[in-house]
N, C-alpha and C positions, 0 to 999 in steps of 0.2 A: 767530538765528539770528537773522538773517543773515542778526531777519534773520540769523541766523547761518548764522550762521552757517554754517553750514555751511554749515551750513552753515550763504540766503534761500530758503525752501521755499514753494511754492504748494500749498495744500491740494488734495487730490483724488487720484484713482487714478493719474493720470499722474505726480504727484509721488512717490507711494509707490513706483511702479515705478522712478522715477529714482534712488531711494536705492541701487539695485544697481549704478549706474555708479560709485559711490564705491569707494575701496579697501576690501577686506574686512578689517576689524579685529576681533579678539577683544577685547571691551571689558572684561569682568569676570572673565575666566579668565586663567590664567597660560600659556596655549598660545602658540604662535608666531603671527606675522602674515604676511599676504600682501597684495600690492598689485596693482592692475590698471594696466597701462600701455598706451600707444598708441605703438608703435615708428614709426609713419608720421607722427606729429605734426610739423608744421613749426614751426621756431623763429621767433618774431616779437618785435620790440622795441617799446617804448612809442611811439616815433616812427612805426613802421610802423602801429600800431593807429590813431593819429589820422589818418594819411594814408588808411587804408582807410575811415574813417568820414566823410571829407570830403563825399562825395556822398550820404551817408545822411541828412544834416540836411535838414529841410524848407526850402523856398525862403526863407521869412521868416527863419528862424533862421540860414540860411547867410550871408545878407548881414550880419546883426548879428555873427555869429561872425567874419567876415572883418575887420570894423572892430576888434573886440576883439583879434584876433591882430596887427593892425597896431600897436595900442597896446602890446601885450605885447612885441613884437619891436623896439620903438623904443628910443631911448636916453633916454627921459623919466624922470620921477620914479619911484622904486621903488614908492611907494604907489599910483600910478596903474597901473603894470604889474601889481602884485599884485591890485588890484581887477579888472583886465581878466581875469587868469587865473581868479579866483574866479567871475566872471560867465560865462566860457567853460565852466567846470566845471558850472555850473547849467544851461546850455543843453544840454550833452551828457547830463547826468543826467536832465533832463526828457524827453529823447528815448530814454532807455534805453541810451545808449552809455556804460556805466559805466566801462570801461577808459580811454576818452578823458577822461572827467570826472576820473578819478584822476590821469591824466597831467598835466593842467593845474593841479591842486592841488599836485602835486609841483613844477611849475614855480614856483608861488607860494612854496613853501618855499625853493627855491633863492635867491629874492630876499630872504627874511628867515628864515634858518635857525635863529633863536633863538626864534621865536614858537611856543610849545608848543601854543596853540590851533589854529594853522594846521597844525602837524605832526600833531595829532590828527585834524583834518578830512581830511588827505591819507591817513592810515592807515585811517580808516573808509571812505573812498572806494575805496581799493585792496581793502579787505576785501569791500565790496559787489561790486566787479568780480570778485574771486576767487570769490564765492559763485555767480555766474552763469556762470563760465567752464567750458568743456567740454574744450577742447584741453589736452592734458597739459602741454606746455611753457608755455602761457599760464598755466595754473593754478599751476605752480611759480614762475613769475616774479612773478605777482601776490601769491602767498603770501609770497614773500621781501620784496617791497616793503611789504606790510602789516606784517611784523615789523620792518622797518627803521624805520618811522615810529612804530608804537605802542610799541615797546620804549623809544624815547626818552622817551615820556611816562611809561611804567612805571618807568623809572629814577628819575624825579623823584617819582613818587607810586605806590608799589607796591600801595596799597590799591585801585586801580582794577581791581576784579575784572571789570567789564564789558569792559575792554580785554584783560585777561589771557585771558578766554574766547575772544575773537576770535583772539588769537595761538595759543592751544591748538588751535583748529580748523584753523588753517593747517598745523600739524604733522601732523594726522591724514591729510592727503593727501600727505604727504612720504614720503621713504624711511625715516623714523623715526617711524611713527605712534604708537608707544607713548609718545613724549615728549609728544605732545598729550594722550593719555589720562591720563598721570601729572599733567600740569598741571591737567586738568579735575578730577581727584580732589582735588588740593590746594585748588582753589577751593571744592569742596563740603565739605572739611574745615574750611575757614575760615568758610564760610557755607553750612550744610546746606540752607538755603531758597533758595539762589541760583537765580533763574528761568532764566537762560541756561544755567547749568551743568546743572541737572536736565533741561532740554529737550534739550540737545545730547547728554548721556549717554543719554537715552532714544532719540534718533534713531540714535546709533551702535550701541546694542544692537539696534535693529530691523534696521539695515543688516547686522549680523553674524549675524542670524537668532536672536538671543536674546530672543524675544518676551516670555517671562515676566519676564525682567529689565527689559525695556523697559516693561512694564506697571507694574512696581514704581516705576520712575523717574517715569513719567507720573502715577501715583497720588499720589506725593509732590508733583509739580508742581501738579496741580489742587487738592490739599489746601491749599497755601499761596497759589496763584495761580489761583483759580477762573475768572478772566476770560481766561485764556490759551486761546483757541479752538483753536490748533494742538495744544496739549497735550491738550485734551478729545477732539479728533478722533483723534489718534494713540493715545490710551489705548484708544479703541474698536477701532482697527485692531489694536493689540497683543493685545487680548482675542480678536479674531476669528482672528488667526494662531495664537494659543495654544489654539484650539478651545474657548475659554470662551464658548460660544454665548449663554448667558443674560446674562452680564455684557456681552458685546459688543452684544447687542440693546438692553439697557437704556441703555448708554452712547451708542449711536448715536441713540437716541430723545432723550437728554439734549442731544446736539449740535443736534438739530433745534429744540429749544426756545430755543437761545441765538443762533441766526443765521438770517438770511433770505437769505444769499448763495446764488444759484441753483447756482453751481458746486459749493459744498460740499454743498448739499442733494441734488444729483444723485449725487454720490459716495456720500453716506450711504445713499441709497436703493438704489444698486447693491449695497452690502454687505448691506443688510437683505434684499434679494431673494435673496441667496445663503445666508441663514441658515435 
């Protein structure tokens, strides 16, 4: 997740509430699916994104970015232009402008379309931007770009389940969410202990209101990956939503033992106060 994926989720009550902004997908049943859409969403292109972010860079980074853009747009050596694009991506990523960061890595790929490492970096950057996007059209565009790049890597190395998980999550927010669910199931069939697969299936079960199924997913996750703090937290939330009060209380207390993050502890305490 994304950082998934799915989604990149920030722990806390705000994040749990945010799950309900995702498409409503029935994860483990054979029922139909519905999606949430925003008919008023405006279409934006990758170039529009970078233009909108021009004035959002800090003054120090803006001057550096201008120099790098000059190099990128010059007719110089491809290696220098690629390096400029990669450095631009780092600047935008550092400032949390993930869609712009992805755009510039895509520009680097244009200059060297056979570099699988660069293609993978671009795909991951687009996935990160996808994970944070809220505008429906932007989500769709970023998801499509993620698949464009990561599928090129998967064609060469189908064993990359970490990348397949990201591709699967982009389908969950598409017009065909069950394609993503099917891919996630394939990942768990190939690797039942897959950390990203278990986490994302747990999140999707929560999002569709299947809290008992979510708890089962997160139980498996923390069994094999006890250091996954998000999984530990969402296991407690799943117990809470399933009205398993004793389990929820014990799990929230467990979370308190493994983190000192004030945001997480505040969220944990808010749940404990309601038990």
